[in-house]
C-alpha positions in Angstrom: 23.9 12.4 32.7 25.7 9.0 32.5 29.1 10.8 32.2 28.4 13.0 35.1 27.1 10.4 37.5 28.8 7.2 36.5 32.4 8.3 36.3 32.6 7.9 32.5 35.4 9.9 30.9 34.8 11.1 27.4 37.6 12.8 25.3 36.8 15.0 22.3 39.9 16.1 20.4 41.7 18.2 23.1 38.6 18.5 25.3 37.7 16.3 28.1 34.3 15.6 29.7 35.2 18.0 32.5 34.8 20.9 30.1 31.5 22.2 28.9 30.3 18.7 28.0 26.9 19.7 26.6 28.2 22.2 24.1 31.0 19.7 23.1 28.4 16.9 22.6 26.3 19.2 20.4 29.5 20.0 18.3 30.3 16.3 18.1 26.8 15.6 16.8 27.4 18.2 14.1 30.8 16.5 13.4 32.7 19.6 14.4 34.8 17.7 16.9 35.9 14.1 16.9 35.5 11.5 19.7 38.9 10.3 20.9 38.2 7.9 23.7 35.6 6.6 26.1 36.5 5.0 29.4 34.0 3.6 31.9 34.2 1.8 35.2 34.5 -2.0 35.1 31.6 -2.3 37.6 29.3 0.0 35.6 25.9 -1.8 35.2 25.4 -3.4 31.8 22.1 -1.6 31.1 23.8 1.8 31.6 26.7 0.7 29.3 24.1 -0.3 26.7 22.4 3.2 26.9 25.8 4.9 26.6 26.7 2.9 23.5 23.3 3.6 21.9 23.7 7.3 22.5 27.0 7.4 20.6 25.7 5.2 17.8 22.5 7.2 17.3 24.3 10.4 16.8 25.6 8.9 13.5 28.6 11.1 13.9 31.1 8.2 14.0 32.7 7.1 10.8 33.8 3.9 12.5 33.0 2.3 15.8 36.6 1.7 16.8 36.6 4.3 19.4 33.7 2.6 21.3 34.7 -1.0 20.4 35.7 -1.7 24.0 32.3 -0.5 25.2 30.4 -2.7 22.6 32.7 -5.7 23.4 31.9 -5.4 27.1 28.3 -5.8 26.2 28.7 -8.6 23.6 30.8 -10.7 26.1 27.8 -10.9 28.5 25.8 -14.1 28.5 23.3 -14.1 25.7 20.6 -16.1 27.6 20.7 -13.7 30.5 21.3 -10.4 28.7 19.9 -11.1 25.3 17.7 -8.1 25.4 20.8 -5.9 25.8 22.4 -7.6 22.8 19.2 -7.1 20.7 18.9 -3.4 21.6 22.5 -2.8 20.6 22.2 -4.9 17.4 18.9 -3.2 16.4 20.4 0.3 16.9 23.5 -0.7 14.8 21.2 -1.9 11.9 19.0 1.2 12.1 22.0 3.6 12.1 23.9 2.0 9.2 26.4 -0.4 10.9 25.1 -3.8 9.7 28.6 -5.4 9.7 29.0 -4.7 13.4 25.5 -5.9 14.2 25.9 -9.2 12.3 27.8 -11.3 15.0 25.4 -10.1 17.7 22.3 -11.1 15.8 23.9 -14.4 14.7 24.4 -15.3 18.4 20.9 -14.2 19.3 19.1 -16.3 16.6 21.0 -19.4 17.6 20.3 -19.0 21.3 17.4 -20.8 23.0 15.7 -17.9 24.5 15.9 -15.3 21.7 15.3 -17.5 18.7 12.2 -15.3 17.9 10.6 -13.8 14.8 11.5 -10.2 15.7 15.2 -11.1 16.1 15.2 -13.0 12.8 13.5 -10.1 11.1 16.3 -7.7 12.3 18.9 -10.3 11.3 17.3 -10.4 7.8 17.4 -6.6 7.5 21.1 -6.7 8.5 22.0 -9.4 6.0 20.0 -7.6 3.3 21.8 -4.4 4.0 25.1 -6.3 3.6 24.0 -7.7 0.2 24.0 -11.3 1.4 20.8 -12.2 -0.4 21.0 -16.0 0.2 21.4 -15.8 3.9 18.9 -12.9 4.2 16.4 -15.1 2.3 16.8 -17.9 4.9 16.4 -15.3 7.7 13.1 -14.0 6.2 11.9 -17.6 5.7 12.3 -18.1 9.5 10.2 -15.0 10.1 7.4 -16.2 7.8 7.4 -19.6 9.5 7.3 -18.1 13.0 4.9 -15.3 12.1 2.9 -16.3 9.0 0.8 -13.1 9.2 3.8 -10.8 9.0 3.1 -8.8 5.8 6.5 -7.0 5.5 8.5 -10.2 5.9 6.5 -11.9 3.2 6.9 -9.0 0.7 10.6 -8.7 1.4 11.1 -12.5 1.1 9.3 -12.5 -2.2 11.4 -9.6 -3.5 14.6 -11.4 -2.5 13.5 -14.6 -4.2 12.6 -12.7 -7.3 16.1 -11.1 -7.4 17.6 -14.6 -7.1 15.5 -15.7 -10.1 13.1 -17.9 -8.2 9.9 -16.3 -9.6 7.6 -19.3 -8.9 8.7 -19.5 -5.2 8.3 -15.7 -4.9 4.7 -16.0 -6.0 4.0 -18.9 -3.6 5.3 -16.7 -0.7 2.7 -14.0 -1.6 -0.2 -16.5 -1.7 -2.6 -16.4 1.2 -0.9 -18.0 4.2 -2.4 -18.9 7.5 -2.9 -15.2 8.5 -5.2 -14.2 11.3 -8.7 -13.1 10.4 -8.1 -9.7 12.0 -5.2 -9.1 9.6 -7.3 -9.1 6.5 -5.7 -5.9 5.3 -2.2 -7.5 5.3 -3.7 -10.4 3.3 -5.0 -8.0 0.7 -1.6 -6.2 0.5 0.0 -9.5 -0.2 -2.4 -10.1 -3.0 -1.6 -6.6 -4.3 2.1 -7.5 -4.6 1.2 -10.8 -6.1 -0.9 -9.2 -8.8 2.0 -6.8 -9.7 4.4 -9.8 -9.8 2.1 -11.9 -12.0 1.6 -9.0 -14.5 5.4 -8.4 -14.7 5.9 -12.1 -15.5 3.3 -12.1 -18.2 1.0 -14.6 -16.4 -2.1 -12.7 -17.5 -4.7 -15.4 -16.8 -3.6 -15.8 -13.2 -3.3 -12.0 -13.0 -6.9 -11.5 -14.0 -8.1 -14.0 -11.4 -6.0 -12.5 -8.6 -6.8 -8.9 -9.5 -10.5 -9.5 -9.6 -10.3 -11.1 -6.1 -8.3 -8.1 -4.9 -10.7 -5.5 -6.2 -13.8 -7.3 -5.2 -12.7 -8.0 -1.7 -15.2 -5.5 -0.3 -18.0 -6.9 -2.5 -17.7 -10.6 -2.9 -19.8 -12.6 -5.4 -21.0 -11.8 -8.9 -22.7 -8.5 -9.7 -26.4 -8.8 -10.7 -27.6 -6.8 -13.7 -29.9 -4.9 -11.4 -27.0 -3.9 -9.1 -24.9 -2.6 -12.1 -27.9 -0.7 -13.4 -28.6 1.0 -10.1 -24.9 1.6 -9.3 -24.2 3.4 -12.6 -27.3 5.5 -12.4 -26.2 7.1 -9.1 -24.4 10.4 -9.5 -22.3 10.8 -6.3 -19.7 8.4 -4.7 -21.3 9.1 -1.3 -24.7 7.7 -2.4 -23.0 4.7 -3.9 -21.2 4.0 -0.6 -24.6 4.2 1.2 -26.2 1.9 -1.4 -23.7 -1.0 -1.1 -24.9 -2.4 2.3 -28.4 -3.0 0.8 -26.9 -5.4 -1.8 -25.0 -7.5 0.8 -26.7 -10.0 3.1 -24.0 -9.9 5.8 -23.8 -6.3 6.9 -21.1 -7.1 9.6 -18.9 -8.6 6.9 -19.1 -5.4 4.8 -18.2 -3.2 7.8 -15.2 -5.4 8.7 -14.0 -5.3 5.1 -14.4 -1.5 4.7 -12.5 -1.1 7.9 -9.4 -2.1 6.0 -9.2 1.4 4.7 -8.8 2.7 8.2 -6.1 0.1 9.1 -2.9 1.7 10.4 -0.9 -0.1 7.7 -2.7 2.1 5.2 -1.9 5.3 7.2 1.8 5.2 8.0 2.8 7.3 5.1 1.8 4.6 2.6 -1.9 5.2 2.1 -1.4 7.2 -1.1 1.1 4.7 -2.5 -1.1 1.7 -1.8 -4.1 3.5 -3.4 -2.0 4.3 -6.5 -0.7 0.7 -6.7 -4.3 -0.6 -6.4 -5.4 1.8 -9.1 -2.6 0.7 -11.4 -3.7 -3.0 -11.0 -7.3 -1.9 -11.8 -6.3 -0.2 -15.0 -4.0 -3.0 -16.1 -6.8 -5.5 -15.4 -9.3 -3.6 -17.6 -6.8 -3.3 -20.4 -5.7 -6.9 -20.1 -9.3 -8.2 -20.3 -10.0 -6.0 -23.3 -6.9 -7.2 -25.1 -7.9 -10.9 -24.4 -11.4 -10.2 -25.7 -13.3 -10.8 -22.4 -15.8 -8.2 -23.3 -18.8 -9.9 -21.6 -17.1 -9.7 -18.1 -15.4 -6.4 -18.8 -18.2 -4.0 -17.6 -18.6 -5.9 -14.4 -14.8 -5.7 -13.9 -14.8 -2.0 -14.7 -17.6 -1.5 -12.1 -15.2 -2.8 -9.4 -13.6 0.6 -9.6 -16.8 2.1 -8.3 -17.2 -0.3 -5.4 -13.6 -0.4 -4.1 -13.5 1.6 -0.8 -9.9 2.7 -1.6 -11.1 4.7 -4.6 -14.4 6.0 -3.3 -12.9 8.9 -1.4 -10.8 10.1 -4.4 -13.0 12.1 -6.8 -10.4 11.9 -9.6 -10.3 8.1 -9.4 -14.1 7.8 -9.2 -14.4 10.0 -12.3 -11.9 7.9 -14.2 -13.6 4.7 -13.1 -16.9 6.0 -14.4 -15.3 7.0 -17.7 -13.7 3.5 -17.9 -17.2 1.9 -17.5 -18.6 4.3 -20.1 -15.9 3.5 -22.7 -15.7 -0.2 -22.0 -19.4 -1.1 -21.6 -21.7 -1.8 -24.6 -24.3 0.8 -25.6 -27.1 0.2 -23.1 -29.1 2.0 -20.5 -26.2 1.5 -18.1 -23.8 3.5 -20.2 -26.6 6.0 -20.9 -26.8 6.8 -17.2 -23.1 7.3 -17.1 -23.2 9.6 -20.1 -26.0 11.6 -18.6 -24.1 12.1 -15.4 -21.1 13.1 -17.4 -22.8 16.0 -19.2 -24.3 17.2 -15.9 -20.7 17.6 -14.7 -19.2 18.8 -18.0 -21.9 21.0 -19.4 -19.4 23.0 -21.6 -17.5 20.0 -22.9 -18.3 19.2 -26.5 -16.7 15.8 -26.3 -19.0 14.9 -23.4 -22.0 16.1 -25.4 -20.9 14.1 -28.5 -20.6 11.0 -26.4 -24.0 11.5 -24.8 -25.5 12.2 -28.3 -24.0 9.0 -29.7 -25.5 6.9 -27.0 -28.8 8.9 -26.9 -29.5 8.3 -30.6 -28.4 4.6 -30.6 -30.9 3.6 -27.9 -34.5 3.3 -28.8 -35.4 3.3 -25.1 -34.0 6.8 -24.6 -35.9 8.5 -27.3 -38.8 9.1 -25.0 -36.9 9.8 -21.9 -37.9 13.1 -20.3 -34.4 14.0 -19.1 -33.4 15.7 -22.4 -36.7 17.5 -22.7 -36.4 18.8 -19.1 -32.9 19.9 -19.8 -34.0 21.7 -23.0 -36.8 23.5 -21.0 -34.1 24.7 -18.5 -31.7 25.7 -21.4 -33.9 26.7 -24.3 -31.0 28.3 -26.2 -28.9 25.2 -26.1 -28.1 24.2 -29.7 -26.9 20.7 -28.6 -30.1 19.9 -26.6 -32.3 21.2 -29.5 -30.6 19.0 -32.0 -30.7 15.9 -29.7 -34.4 16.3 -28.9 -35.2 17.1 -32.5 -33.3 14.1 -33.8 -35.0 11.8 -31.2 -38.5 13.0 -32.3 -37.7 12.4 -35.9 -36.6 8.8 -35.1 -39.8 8.2 -33.2 -41.9 9.7 -36.1 -43.3 12.8 -34.2 -42.2 15.4 -36.8 -44.3 18.1 -35.3 -42.4 17.8 -32.0 -39.2 17.6 -34.0 -39.8 21.0 -35.6 
């Protein structure tokens, strides 16, 4: 359209724009023909020149930009204060399409101008410098973004990554610490903590890792779990019922709804939801193993229970099952673990290992010898050898030999 109505002359190999231009442009995009020259009127409006340049750049069919260098120069020579938006559009397109070297002078001029010294421009400048491998200058650019927009999650994570590459591990951790983010950006704050947890674990700072990981996983359920809550939570069989139960244990219902809304935040949905959930699960598993290795067994069951209260896991049945098994393996033999073992055999009726685990807990707990669950199960499955042995053994322990027989 620009070529037809703005007197722009485009030469492709031996073809000119007067030929079948549409077909030639399609062939150019497939790299079947090469662009030889572009000429445009001196009085052509700057915004149309910008659109024309972006069209050629976005085809990604040019090995170099020499053929349109005059077009780009005509744009960069304009006053940055008056036409800075044009400069930024071209620079952003160049960075996105893999021409960071050509974008660098444009962005350098923009960030040192009075009108366009903004976080968005600094962010693009940082991306450009990072693509060029200039880590030191890229770090300074991302620092500017974080100073101007403290709640910008991506800038903080990238800055932390650059600092870590430069060996500044302590500073990288400080960047991921909670900054003055807006309350509405709670999800970004949690994502920063997620990256901080991974960084702490990789550096071997396990005590700090435990503190931060517990904060991360308990975000939707602040405070210490009461024994009553853990008992009721582990006795419930389905994740849906657990989700419905949680509001009854929190005084501020609005707070819970706001925090659970994090799972619906767009930052979790733009192709990253599964990755974030997997990273969060990795932190949860590492937290449990780290606490076990450090001998923190008294707090371990409560920590493992976080896997059942975290909204990110509650919709993934495999993660819920693994979290239940983690609680079952980690927790001491008690009524809490009995409930989990009971739920396990209801789901895995043909699994001998599940029955062995249930039998172990069943016979270790005096409180369970008179429970009616095993008796009812035997009445429903009178030919079950496992249930017969379990009930018989329980009656022998309680001294009722007649019932045992």
